[in-house]
N, C-alpha and C positions, 0 to 999 in steps of 0.2 A: 793679918796674915796675907802673904803674897803667894802666888802660884807661878812657878817659872819652868818653862820648857825651853831648853837651849842646846844647840850644837849636837843635834842628833839627825843623822841622814837616813834613818830606817823607819821612823814612826810616820805612819800615814794618817792616823786618826787619833784624836784625843776625846775621850768621853768621860763626863762626870755626871752620873745619873742623879746623885743626891746633893750636889753642891748648890747652895742657895746664895752665898754671899762671899765676896773676896774684899776684905777691907783695905788691903794694900794694892799691889800691882799684879795684874795678869800679864806675864811676859811670854811671848812666843817669838823666839829669835833663832835664826840660822837653823831652820828645820826644812830642808829643801824638798822633802817628800811629803810634807804635811798637807793634806787636802781638805780635811774636815775637822771642825771643832763642834762638839755637841755637849752643851750644858743645859738640859731642858728645864731645870728649876732655877738656874742662876738669874737673878734680877739686878743685883747691885755689885759693881766693881769700882774700887777706888780709882784706879787708873788702868788703861789698856795700852799696851805697847806690843805691836806686831811688826816684825822686820824679817824680810827674807824668808817668807813662808808662802808657797804658792797655793793659798786656800781657794777652793772652789765652792765651799758652802759655809755660810755663817748666818744662821737664821734667827737666833734668839734676840729678843728685845731687851737690851741691857741699859741700866742706868749707871753712868760713870761720872761722879761729881768732880773728879780731878782731871778729866780729859782723855781724849782718844788720839793715839799716834799709830798710824799704819804706813809703813814704807816698804817698798820693794816686794810687794806681793804680785806675783807674775801673772797668774791666770785670772779669768773673769770671776768677779765676786760681786754679787748684788746683795746689799745689806738691807735690813729692816730699819725702822725708825729707832734711833737711840735717844734716850731721854736724860735730862738732868746733866747736860754737858756744859762744861765751862771752858774747855780748850780743845781745839781740833787741829790735827796735823796729819794730812793724808797726802803722800808724795810717792810718785813713781810706782803706781800700782796698776792692776788690771780691773779695778772696781768699775762697775757700770752705773751704779746709782747710790747716792747717800742721802739720808734725811736725818736731821737732828732736831730735838727739842731742847733748847738751851735752858740751863737752870736759873741763871741770874744775870742781871745787868751790873753796871757799875764796876767796882773794884774786884769783884769775884770773877768776872769774865776774863779770858785770856785771848791770845792770838788765834785767829782762824786762818789756816794756810792749807789750801787744797790745790796742789800744783802738779803738773807733769803726769797726769793720769789720762792717757790717750783714749781710753774706752769710756770714760766717765761722761755720761750724757744728762744726768739729772742730779742737781745739787739743791737741796732745800734746807734752810736753817730757820726754824720757827721759834717764836717766843723771845727773840732777842730784840729789844727795843733800843738799847744803848750798846754800841760797840766801842769799848774804851781802848782797845788795842788794835794792832794791825789786822786788817782783813785782806787776804790775798787769794784770789781765785783765778789762776792763770794756767795756760798751756794744757788744758784738758781737751776733750773732744770738741772739734769745731761745730758740732751739732748740739752742744750742751745747753741746757736751760738752768739758769742761776736764779734762785728765788730767795729773797729775804723779806717775806711779806709783812713782818712786824717791826722792821727796823725804822726808827724815827730819827736817831742821831748817830753819826759816826764821829768819834772823838779822836781818831787817829787816821792813818792813811787807809783808803779803800781802793783796791786795784782789781780790775776784772778784765780778762782777755779770753779770746777763743770761745766766746759764747754766741749762740744763735738767738737766745732770748735772755734778757735781763729784766727781772721783776723786782722793782724797788718802789712799790706803790705808796708807801708812807714816809719815805725818807724826806725830812724837812730841813735839817741843818747838818753842818759838818764843821769840824775843827781841825782838819788836816786835808791832805790832798785827796781828790777823787780823780782817778785815772781809769778811763775806759778806752782801751786801745786794742787794735788788731782783733776785733770781733767780726762775726759773720752776720749780725742782725741787719735787717733792712729798715727797721724802725726802732727808735729809742725814745722812751718817754720817762721823764722824772717829774711826775705831775705835781708833787708837793714841795719840791726842793726850792727853798727860799734864799738861803745864803750859806756861804762858807766864811767862817770868821778868820781863818788863816789857811793858806795853802791854795793850790791851783785846782781849777776844774778843767780837766783835759779830756777831750774827746777826739781821738786821733787815729789815723790809719785804719779806719773801719771801711774797707773797700766797698762793701755792699750797702752802706747806710744811705738811705734816700730821704728819710723823714726824721727830723729831730725836734722834739717838743720839750721845752722848758718853761711852761706857762706861768709858773709862780716865781721864777728867779728874780731876786731883787739886787743882790750884790755878791761880789767875790772879794773877800778881804774887807778890812775896816780901817778907817783913819783914826779911830779912837780906841786906844788900849788893846788893840788886837794885833794881827799880823798882816803881812802883804799877801797878795794872791792875784793870779791872772786867770782870765777865761781864755782857753785855748781850744778852738775848733779847727783842726788842722789836718789836711791831707786825707780827707774822706772823699775819695774820687767820685762817688756817685751822688754826693750831696750837692745839689745845684743852688740851693737857696736856704737861708735861715733868717728869721726875723726875731729880734729880741722882744720879749714881752713888754708891755707898757710899764710894768712894775720895775723893770731893770734900770738901775741908776748908774752903777759903775763897777769896775774891777780895779782894785788898788794898783796893781802892776800892769794894767792894760788889758785890752780885749784884742785877741789875735785870731783873725779869720783868714785861713789860707787854703788853697785847693782849687777846685773847678767851679767856683761860684759864678753863676750867671747874674745873680743879684743878691 
């Protein structure tokens, strides 16, 4: 069963007092006056799709096994923790905070794209050890905190920008590009990152970055059966020095250090 609300410019509130489960899709689309959803007993939704609805209140803790898509919600919206999530797409909203507990790793997980949300200051994705698809957290609030506390391996591209804090304490390996650019942090630490089998590790245009710690880094790219990759630490104007750890052996396509390095 799906529940669809669409193309109504009068409804301001949707309430379902007894609704406990939606096995299909909850669709809220083109509802320009809708401010509030209230489903006090709803715990499980197959998929959530919200587009062009200026919600100001959404408080239930939902489980959504097939993913969350929220686009073009205009007003401030602070969400609770959503659980059992496999795919996330939040774009061009007024959301201020999001937190997810992911359902699965491996083939069941999908893209995570949280982009162009200028008020979004807190992004937390828990329970995801393996990110097999694109992870893109960009163009949100320049004061945002991005946290993937359980992420161990990224199997596709990982891109983060406009973050004041990035928390990747357990990320150890990657099999795609890692790109951290145009952020506002002063310190960046990837304490367990050992290698990228293919793809570039790029840390660039982070104007306030003063301290960069990659203490476990061994290599970027591989000569044997893998793919190329470069280490690029470029145009971080406040970063005056960086020393590769003793464990670092090579980057297949070269190590590029440009900017205002004094040493």
